[in-house]
N, C-alpha and C positions, 0 to 999 in steps of 0.2 A: 758182384757189383754193389758198391755201397750206395745206399739210398740218401736222400736229403736228411738233415738233421731233424730228429723227432721233436726236440724242444728248442727251437731257434731262439726264443726269447729268454731262455734261462742262462744265467751266467754264474758259475761257482768259482770259489777260491781253492777248493780241494775235493778230490774223489778218493775214496778207499775201498779196496776190495780184498777181503780176507778169506782165503781158501774157498773160493767159489768158481773161479775161471776154469779150473781143471774139468768141471762138468759140462763146459760149453763145447760145442763143436766148432770148427775152424771158421765157417761163415758167421756164426754168432759171435765169436771173438772179434773178428774183424769189424763187424757192425758195432759192438760195444766200444771198441778202441775209437772208432770214427766218432760216435757219440760223445765220448769223454772229451775228445778234441774239440768238438762243436760247442760244448758248454764251458770250455775253459776260459778264465779270464787270463790276461798276460801274467806269467809268473806263477800260475797255478801249479799245484803239485798233485800228481797222481800216484797213489801208493798201491802197488799190486803185491800182495803176499800170497804166495801159493807154492805148490811142489816146484822146486827148481830142477833144472837139468843137473844131475849128479854125475860127477866124474870121479869121486873118491871111492876107491874099491872097498873101503872099510864100511861105508854107509850103504852102498848099493845093494847087497844081498837082502838085508833087513827090509829096505824100502820096496824092492821088487816082490817080496813075499807079501808085504802089506797091500801092494796095489793088486796083486794076483787074487788075493782073498777079498778085497773090499771095494775096489775101484773098477771102473769100465775103461773102454778103450780110449775116452777122451783124455784121461789123466796121462795114459802112456803117450799120446800124441802131444799133449802140452809139454811133457818133459823132453821131447825131441824137437820142439819148435824154437826157432830164433825169434823171440818176441821183440828183440831190438829192431830187427827188420820190419816187422809188423807195425811197431809204433812209427817208424820212420815213414812208412807208407801214408799215414794219416796226419803226419806233422808233428808227432811227439818226439821228444828227445829221450833216450834211455840212460839209466844210471844203474850199473851192476855193483851191487855191494860186495862182491867176491874180490 
């Protein structure tokens, strides 16, 4: 269950996360996305750069070995997660660059 906004008086024009979300558990991710939505000004941009869901068979073996050697289960879960639906749950719109 999502809590109330932690920073209700804050208003940002942009939020950026670079290769950090794959370390979070599902409940933490949902709370983070909720908080991002809470601090958004209209037209704000949330840029999330992290390990994407890979479907290209050329890249998948190398990435799988890298994750197996250096990452925990949260990275695997994030790669299987439909973040677009999670964004929609809190009111964010998703744009996929693929």
